[in-house]
N, C-alpha and C positions, 0 to 999 in steps of 0.2 A: 541619281543625286538630285535633290530638290534645287530648283533654280532660285538664285538669290533675289531678294527684293531690292530694287535699285532706288536709292533715296538721295535727293539733293537736300543739303542742310542750309537753312538761313538762321544763323545764330550769332549772338555777340559773345566773343570769347574773352572779354576783358576781365571777367571775374569767374571764380570757381564756385559760385553759389549753386542754385538748383540747375543751372545750365550744364554744369559739369558733374556735380555730385550725384544727381539722379538721372539726368537725361543722356548726356554724351557718354558717361561711363557705361550705361546700358547698351548704347549703340556700339561702342568699341568691343564690349564683351560678347556681342552677337555677330561677330564678323563672319561666322559660318552661315548666317541667314541674310546679312545685309551687305550690299555693295554701295559705297558712296560714289556718287557721280556729280559732275560739275554743272550740267545743263538740265533745264526743265524737260527738254525734249527726250533726253535719255532716261529720265526718272519715271518710276512708277508712281512715286509720291514725293511731294516737297514738304519737308518738316520745317515749320517755322516756330521757334521758341519766342514766346512773347515775354519780354522783360520790361516793357513800358506799361505801367499801370494807369496811365492817364486816359481820359475819355477821348483824347485826340488820336489815339492809335487806331489804325485800321489794317486789316490783313493785306499783304502784298497782292498785287494783281498779276495773275499768271495768264498764259495763253489758254490753259485749261484749269479753271478754278476748282474743279472737282478733285484735282490732285493735291490740293493744299490741306495739310494736317497741322492745325494750330495746337501747340502745347503751352497752356497758360497756367503758370504757377503763381500768378498774382493773387492778392488777398481778396479784394471785394467781389461779391457775386455779380454786381451790375456791369463789370468790365466787358462782359460778352453780350450785353443786351442791345448793342447799337448796330449790329451787322449780322448777316447770315451768308455772306459770300465765301464759303469755304466748303471743302469736302467733308472734313471731320474736325470737331473742336473738342479738346480734352481740357477740363477745367479743374483746378485744385479745390477751391472753395465754392460749393454749389448751394450754399444756404443763406437765407435771410436770418440774421442772428442779432439778438440783443440780450446779452448775458446768457441766462439759461433758457430763454425763449427762442426757438428757432424752427424753421421749416425749410424744406427743399425748394429751390427755385423752379418755376414752371418750365423753364427751358430744358431741364434735365429729362423731360419726357419726349423731346424731339429725337428722331431716329439717328441723327448724326452728331449728337451732343452727349458727351460722356464725362464722368468724374475721373480725376487723376490724383489720387492721394499721394502724399510723400511715401518714402520707403526708408529702410536703413540707407545710409549714404556711403559712397566711396569717395575718397580723396586721392587724386592721382591714380585712380583705378585700384586703390587698395582699401580693404576693410579696416576698421579700427583695430581689430585683433592682429592684423599684419603690421601695424605701426606701434601699438602700445602693448606692453605685457600687463594684463589685468588679471592674471590667473590666480595669484596668491594674495589677493587683497581681502582682508576679513570684513565681514558684515558688522561693523561696529557703530553704525548710525541707524537709529530706529526709523526716522522719517526725514526726508528731504523735500523741500520745495524751493525751486530756484527763483521764485518771484519774491518781491519785497512787499511787506504790508504798506509801505509808504511809497510805492511805485507810482504807476500811471493811473491808478484807480481802476474801477470796473471789476469784473469778475476775478481777475488774477490777483488783485490786491485783497479782495474778500477771501479768496481761497488761502492765500499766504497767511493772512491774519488768523484765520480759523485754525490752520495747521499749527502755527506758533502757539496759540493759546491752548490748544489740545495737548501739545507736547509738554508745556509747562505744567498743566494740571496733572498730567500722568507721570511727570518726572522722567520723561523720555530723552534720549540723546537725539539731537536734531541739527540739521543745517538749513538755514533760511537765507535766501538771497543769492546773489550771483557767486560764482566760484572764483572770480578774479576779474581784474580790469579788462582783460582781453575778451571776455564774454560779451562786452558791450558792443564791440565792433564786428565787422564782417570777418575778423580773424577766426572767430569760432565757427563760422560757416565754411571757411576755406581750409581749415585745418582741424586736426583732432587735438583739442586742448587737454593736456595730461591731467591737470588738477580737476577739471570738470568731469572727465570720465572716471577718475578715481573716486570722486565723491558719489557719482552715480553707482559705481560698482560696490562701494562701501555701504550703500543704503539698502535696508530691507524693504522699505516702501519709498517710492518717489511719487509725490503728488504734483500734477501739472494741470493746466486747463487751457482750452482754446481761447483765442482773443475774444473780446466782447462782441466783435462784429463779423468775424469770419471763423472758418474751421480749418484745422490742419496747421501744424508747425513742426519744426525740426526736432524739438525736445522729445516728442512721443517715441519715435523710433530710435533716437539716440539712447534713451534709457532702456528700452526693450532689448536693444542689441547687446547690452553688456550683462543682462540678467538681473532684473529687479522686479518687484511687484509694483506695477504702475497704476495709479489712480488718475482718471481724467473724466471731465464732464462728457456726457453722452454725445456721440457723434452720429450724424445722419448720412454722410456721404456714402453712396454705394461703393463697394469694393469687393473684388474677387477674394474668396477665402477670408471672410471678415474676422476680426478679433472678437472673441466671445466673452461677454461679461462673466466674471467668476472663474474663467478657464485660462484666458491669456492676459487679462487685465481686470481692473475693477472700474465700472462706470458709476458716476453719481449724477443726479439731476437737480440737486439743490445743496445749499450749505448744510442744511439739517441732515440730508442723506449722507453727505461727505463725513460729517461727524459720527453718525451712527455706524457707517461702514469702517471707519478708522478704528472705532471701539471694537467692533466685531473681529476684525482681522488681527489687531494687536493681541486680542485675547485668544486667538486661534492661530498661533505662529506656523503650524504645519500647513495651513492653507496658503500662507505667504510663500513658503518654500515650494509648494506645488506649482503655483502660478509663475514663480521666478524661473523654474526649469522649463515649463511648457512654453512660456512666452518667447524665450530666446530661441528655442528650437523652431517654433512656428514662424517667427519673422524671417529667420534665415532660410526657411523652406519656401515661403510664399510672398515675402515682402521685401525683395531686393530690387535694385534698379533693373536687373535682368528680367525679373518677374513683371515689372511695370512695362518694360519695352516689349516683352512677349505679348502682354495684354493688348498693347496698342497695335502691334502687328497683326495679331489674330483678329482684332476688331475691324481693321480697315481692309483686310483681305478676305473676310468671310463672305462678302458679297461677290 
């Protein structure tokens, strides 16, 4: 029997955002591989979840700093630029981004610095299909975009406006904007909002985009997890078993390309159906919190 990896956790448990939905849920579901210990001396590794996005944050100082594994789900790429005193650093957004223009940060080439994309999420260690019955919901919305044309500006408002105008020109059924007031708050991160997931499930195509200045959000895997054909601007962050354009989702690199691809897929509905089926199967096989935690464990123990 393989010996368990002993881990000490440094984590704020006050919210069930990425701390619980992606990180701790993966830890708990791998109890056959992981043993939680209380002291650094007993630990093989010390996992620290970074929840503070300010430049004043620094990693905790340990007796053996090589044991420290920082899990950073914060937005901006430069949050990891100010220090190197850790054993391993896993970062969610590793791009310098301004709208559609982006490039990977230089730090991603360092031997102990890795990307950490989001995954499908668990709430109280349950998947959305264990909480909500989404099985018999008809696909009666052609295209959905959960951003508002009159929102915060930037790429997301451009995308939403483009989708709205496209749907009106083509006389399509659409949903634009938030699914309800609860989506504005952390309630949508800490729970499975019934109306939001039902709209996702009802939609043949869901169009989303990354933020103007960083990559990775909750919406991508929330939509993929219920079975839909997802459109999103091209992502650069390295990930095991990557989502492939035209197979698991549809990437676009400009507003013009978004319009052209919407036209193409609306005119070829069988392709929408194929992506919908393949994407859901793929993310549940390769993009769960368990997958992400296995990736972390394999990375830090391979040496």
